[in-house]
N, C-alpha and C positions, 0 to 999 in steps of 0.2 A: 179767689186768686192768691198765692203764698206770696212770701215778702219779696221773694227774688224772682217773679216767674218776669215782672218787666226787664230786668236784669239779663236773662237769658235771652230774650226775644229782639232785644232791641240794642243799636251799638251805643257807647259810654256817651255822656254828654260831654261838650264841646263848649268851650268860650266863643270869644267871638274872634280871638286871634286862630282857633284851632286847637288850641290847647286843652287836656281833658280835665274837669273838672275835680271829679273825686276818683280813686284810684278803684279799681273793683273792688276788692276787700273793703275798705272805706263806703263805699257805693252799696254795697251788699247788707253794711253794719247799718249806716244810715236809714236805709228802706227798711229795715227791720221794726229799729226803734220808732220812726215816724209811724208806722202801721200801729206796733202798739199803742203810742201816745194816743194817735187818732182812736181807737177804739177806746179807749179809756175813757177821754174827755169829750167825744161826742155821746158815746153812752152813757154816761154819766148826765149830761145835757139834756138827752132825749127821755131818761127818768123823772128828771125833774120837771120837765115841760110837761111828762104824761102824768105825774103823781100829784105834782105841785099844785100850790093855790096862783094859777095864772089866770083864771077866770077866761075873758073872750079870746085872748091870747094863744091859747093851747093850738087852736089849728094853725095859725101863722107860723107860730115855732117849730112843731112836729113837722109841717111842709120845709121849712128853711132846713132844718137838719137833716132831713131824707134829700133834701135836692146838696147839699154839703157831701153826704155821703155817697150819693149816684156820683157827684162831679171827680170826688176822689178813686172811688172804682174805676172810672174810666180814662182819667188824667193822671191821678197823682202817682201812680205809681210810674207809668211812662215818661213822666214829667221828671223823676230822676236819673231816668236811664237812658230816654230818648228824646234829645233834644228838640220839640217842637213849638218854636214860637208860638204859632197861633193855638196851638193846644193848652200852653202854659199861660197865654191872656185871657183865656178863655176861663181857666179854671180860677183865675185870680179873679175876674169880673164875676164868678159864683160865690167867690168868700168874701166880697166885698159886700156884697148884696145881702147873703146869709146872715155877716156881722150888721148890718142895718138893722134887720129886720128884730134880731135876737135886742141891739139895743134900744128898737123904740116898742119893743112888747114889753120885755122882760131884763131888765140892765143887769139882773143878777145873774143871768148866765154868761154875761162876759167874760169871766174864768175862762171861756174859751179862746181868749185872744193870747193867751201863753202856748196856744199852738198855733193859731192862724197867722201872729207876727213869724215866727221861725220858718213856719212855712214860705212865706213871701221871697226869702231869702235861696228857697230852691228851683223858685220858678223864675227867677231872673238872671241875663245875662250880662247883667252890668250894674256897678253902682246907683247909677243914676237912676237906671229902673228901681231897684229896690228900694230906695227911697221916697221916691215916686208911688209906689204902692203900698210902701207902709203909711206914708200920708192919708192916703186913701183909705186905709184902714181906721187910722187915727180918727178921721174925720166920720167916716162910718158909724164907728163905737161911741162918740162921743157928739152927736149931734141929737140922735134922741134923748140922754139925760139930760143934756145942757137944756132942751125945749121943756121937759118935764120939770125939772127944776126951776125955770123962771117960771112956772104955775105951783111950784112950791110942793111938787109930788116927789122928786130924788133929791137925794142929799149932793154935796158938789164932790164928796169922795169919790163916786163913780167913776166920773172923767178924769178925776187925778189919777188916780190909779191907773186907768187907759192910757196916758200920758206918759206916765213914769214906764210903762210897758213898751211904749214905744221908742223913748229913749233909747230903753235895754235894748230894743231889736236894732235901732238903728246902730250902736255902737257894737252889737255884735255882727250884723253884715258886714259895718265896716271893715272890722278884723277881720271876719273870714274871707272876702275879699282880697285882703293885704297879704292874708297868708296863703292863698292861692293864686297872688300876684307872683309872689317871692316863688315860692313854688315851681312857678310855671318859668318864671327867669331863670332858675336854678336848672331846672329839666332843659331849655332851650342853650344854656353855657355848656350842659354836660355832654349835649349831641353835637354843639360845634367844636366841642372838644374831641368827641371820638372821632369828629369828621376830620378834622386836623391831625389829628394821629395817624388815623388810615391816610391821610395823604403824604404825612411826611414818611412814614411806612414806605408809602408806595415808591415816593421820591428815593429816599435810603438805597431801596431795592433795586432803582434802575440807575441809582450812581451807582450801585456796586457792580451789575452787570455790566455797566460802560465802563467802570474800572478795570474788572479782569477781562472783558474784551481788549481793552488797551493793554493790558500786561502782556497777554496772549499775543497780540499783534508783535509786540517788540519783542519776544521770547524769540517767535517763529523767525523775524525777521534777523535778529543778532545769530539766529544759529542753524536754525533747519537752511532757511533761503540763503545763506553763504556757503553753507555746504554744498548743496547742488549747484550752485553758482560755478564753485570748485569742481563739482564732478562734468559739467557742461565743459569749462576751459579745459581740461586735462581730457576729456574725451575727444575735442577738437582736436587736439593735440596730436591724443596716439594716434588718431585715423590721417592726420597730416603726416607722422613719421612714419607708419608702420610700411610704404612700399621700401622707403630708401633707408630705413634707421631703425631695425626691429628692437634693439635695443635700448632707443627711447621710448618707443612705441611701451615696450613691455614692463617700463616704469613708470610711464602714466598710469599704465593699466592699474600697477599695485598701487600708488600712489589713488586713483580712483577708488579701489577696493577700503584703503585706509580711512578716506574721506566718508565712505559711505557707512564703513560701521561706525564712525563716532557721530557722524548724524542720526545713527540707528538708535545708538546710545544716547543722544541728548534727546531724542524724542520719547524715549523709556523713561527719561530723569522729568522731563516736562512732564508727561503723565503722572509720573509718581509725585510732583511738586519737591523734586529735589536740587538740590543745586547743579551746576554746569559738572559737566563730566570732568572735566579737564581741573578741578580742584578736586576731586575726590583723591583720598589719601597723598594728594601733592600740596607745596606752597606756590603762592602766587608766585611768585619768580620760578619754579618749575614750568609751572604752568603756562608762564611769558614765552621760556624759554623753549618749549616746543610748540606752541603759536609760532615762533620763529622760524625754526627750524623748519615746520611744514609749508611757510608761507614759500622759503625759500625754492625748495625744493618746487613748490607747484609753479612757481612765476618764474626763475630762473634768476632773480634780483639778487642783488647783492645786500644781504639783509642781517642784521645782529642786534642782539640784546646786550643794553650799558647798564650796569645796574651801579657802579662806582659811586654814583649820588646817594646810594638809598641809605648807606650807614649802619651804624648799630643802635640798639634803645628805642626810647620813644613809645608811644601807647601802640599797642597791637590791633589791627584792622577783623575787625567783624567778617563774617563770611557774606552777608549784603554788599558789604563792603570792599570786598573782594572780586565779588562776581561782576560791580561795576565797574572797574576799574580792566579787568577780563576781557568783558563786553565792549568797552570802549574801546583797547586794543584792537579787537576783532573787526568793529566797526571802522576805523581809521585803515586799517589793512584793508579790508574790504573794497573803501574808497580808492584807493591807493589801487588795488587790481583794476578797479574799472576807469577809473579817472585818470589816474596820475601821468600815466605813460614817464614814469620814473626810472632809474638805474641804480637806486642805491636808497635803502631804507631804514632808519635807525628807530629802535624802542629801548627808550631812557625810563627807570623807574629811580624816583627820586624821593626825599623825605627832607621838609623842612618845616623845621619844628615838630607842629604836631600835623601837618598836614603831607600826604603820602599821592604822590602823581605819577602816572603813566602819561610819559609824552611819545608820539608816532611823526618821526620828520621824515620826508622825502624831498628829493631834488628833482618833484617834476612838474608839468605845467603852469601848476598853480589855479587860482579862480579867485573869484570877489566874494568873500562870506557875505557881504550885504546883500547881494542878489542871487544868493543858491542858497536855499536853506532845504536841504533835503532830510527826505523821512525818517532816515536811520541817526543824523545827527539829534535831529528833535525828538526823536525816541531816547537817546542816549542822554539826554540834558534832562529830560523827566526823570531817568532812572538816577541820574546823581543828586539832582534835587531832594530825592525820595531818603536819601539819606545824608545829607545835608553837606554834599559835594557841589561841583560847577565844571562845566565843560568850555574850553577856550579852544578858537579857531584861527590862527595866524597863515593867512597865505595873502598872496598877488599873485596875478597874470606872471608867469616867466620864474616866479620866485619861489618855488616850492612850498610845501605845508605843512604846517605843523597843527596838530590835536594834542590838545591837552586834558585829561580828568584828573580831576582833582577830587580828592575824600578826606575827611577827618579822620584822624586816628585815635580810637579811644583810650 
């Protein structure tokens, strides 16, 4: 059997907690070294037993060594690569019996303990088992020499060497298992960290997907949905005016074309992740002026833009802040169209310190803000919070409505 034959034919050994005892390269190297050590030590012991002055004990010694070799070939290599408790126990029982026979017949051959003690720790799966088997080997190796010593036939240094070897074996086994336990803990920690990292990555992906969906929902609501609402209302007005007032119908159809073109431009801008089309090559005030004029044309309401409180100086607005103010004005006007039943609307742009605000006021029916929270206003608040701003709604039944969107000027 080659040094790594068992390694190729069986699964790696595992501890009680299911962790690997040795890595594949370490296992192959260890198996090879143990094969060489076994061949050298047992071969030397067999040569001494066959040629040395061992008298009547020669057959027993050779039989014991042969049994050890057979057990090692049958179980030893597999014991390192296929953790089978019953095979390991069988091998260790043979090992104790062989050591007992050698100690009883020829204590001078107990140099094999330098091989036997380390082997124990490769065939046990716990520190307790290693300690018990080491003590069993120590007892087997010292019983014979101690009996001979009581008869005056064997010096005491023989068992003394065995006891010293046992102490070193226990120290080595405890150290090895401590290292293996620490390695297993590190491996477990690494697996847990990798699992946590994978979970966090999945959570971040899901969060990103949800945030992107929310962003797209706000964009569609604030642009395309409002545009389509305008188109529907204008189309209904055009149909109603067509029989008796072709001029008004033609004007509405022209407005429908304008709104549809703007909606198309907004859709293209959204796909390209650009800012609102109304802000392309325009200032915020210019975009608000166009929005005011178009709203007046579409609804027939008295609508004006007041920039007297805007003033001069102060910090400039970034593009995201301008987008928030423009979307706020669009959302407020859309609500006026749908719900206010107003006769006049005023858009005001003001600057107080480093805060720029857009106010949309109407003289409509009003509502109770505490009991009416629309999706559009909720999305607008989210937009404003992203740039450090805020949205206020002041209204009461029969008192009109004022929507204020504030953003900080940088």
